[in-house]
C-alpha positions as MATLAB code, in Angstrom:
seq = 'MLAVVVTILAAFAVAAVLYFVLKRSTTLLLNSVVGVLILFGLDWLNILPEPGVPITLGAVLVCAFGGLPGVLALVGLHFLGLNI';
ca = [
      67.080  110.484 -156.465;
      68.975  110.517 -159.758;
      65.777  109.793 -161.692;
      64.100  112.840 -160.163;
      66.999  115.114 -161.167;
      67.040  113.723 -164.716;
      63.264  114.181 -165.006;
      63.479  117.786 -163.823;
      66.318  118.531 -166.266;
      64.363  116.931 -169.114;
      61.292  119.021 -168.232;
      63.394  122.198 -168.308;
      64.864  121.206 -171.675;
      61.409  120.555 -173.169;
      60.122  123.857 -171.765;
      63.065  125.758 -173.271;
      62.593  124.168 -176.695;
      58.842  124.893 -176.653;
      59.505  128.502 -175.644;
      61.837  129.146 -178.576;
      59.602  127.318 -181.083;
      56.473  129.194 -180.006;
      58.324  132.509 -179.951;
      59.481  131.970 -183.535;
      56.106  130.674 -184.713;
      54.248  133.784 -183.547;
      56.606  135.910 -185.654;
      56.013  133.693 -188.687;
      52.249  133.738 -188.122;
      52.202  137.528 -187.906;
      54.287  137.803 -191.094;
      51.880  135.466 -192.903;
      48.800  137.399 -191.814;
      50.380  140.702 -192.872;
      51.285  139.252 -196.276;
      47.775  137.975 -196.974;
      46.217  141.246 -195.781;
      48.502  143.271 -198.047;
      47.622  141.013 -201.000;
      43.905  141.534 -200.448;
      44.481  145.249 -199.778;
      46.290  145.668 -203.094;
      43.394  143.998 -204.859;
      40.677  145.883 -202.986;
      42.258  149.341 -203.361;
      43.134  148.781 -207.054;
      46.674  150.065 -206.490;
      48.179  147.961 -209.275;
      47.297  148.644 -212.907;
      44.442  146.621 -214.349;
      44.243  143.712 -214.242;
      45.614  143.454 -210.707;
      47.300  140.467 -209.148;
      44.763  137.641 -209.399;
      43.737  136.199 -206.054;
      44.247  132.481 -206.573;
      45.046  129.653 -204.213;
      48.681  129.769 -205.347;
      48.952  133.510 -204.693;
      47.432  133.186 -201.237;
      49.779  130.297 -200.396;
      52.820  132.270 -201.568;
      51.746  135.180 -199.376;
      50.947  132.920 -196.439;
      54.311  131.160 -196.562;
      56.356  134.150 -197.713;
      54.684  137.039 -195.931;
      55.717  140.476 -197.148;
      58.559  139.153 -199.346;
      55.994  136.818 -200.920;
      53.761  139.766 -201.800;
      56.712  141.621 -203.298;
      57.617  138.548 -205.339;
      54.028  138.232 -206.609;
      53.905  141.894 -207.599;
      57.257  141.578 -209.369;
      56.077  138.484 -211.220;
      52.839  140.275 -212.090;
      54.759  143.125 -213.720;
      56.752  140.553 -215.701;
      53.515  139.027 -216.945;
      53.677  135.844 -214.873;
      50.731  135.007 -212.636;
      50.633  132.228 -210.079;
];
């Protein structure tokens, strides 16, 4: 009987941890997609002065991991003359 109770409590604990991890990961995924889309949008619309932020693997990774703050950091570095 005790083993059944412990198993049920462990299942609830695993379910709670998975819920919070997946809830947080969807927010991070959405932020990453928005960052990459904004990076490509800035390049496609030619909003920045020529030459724009170069689309490199490093720039895409910064935007994917950083999201919107990553794009802002890339634009700031671009204006300082540093390209990733």
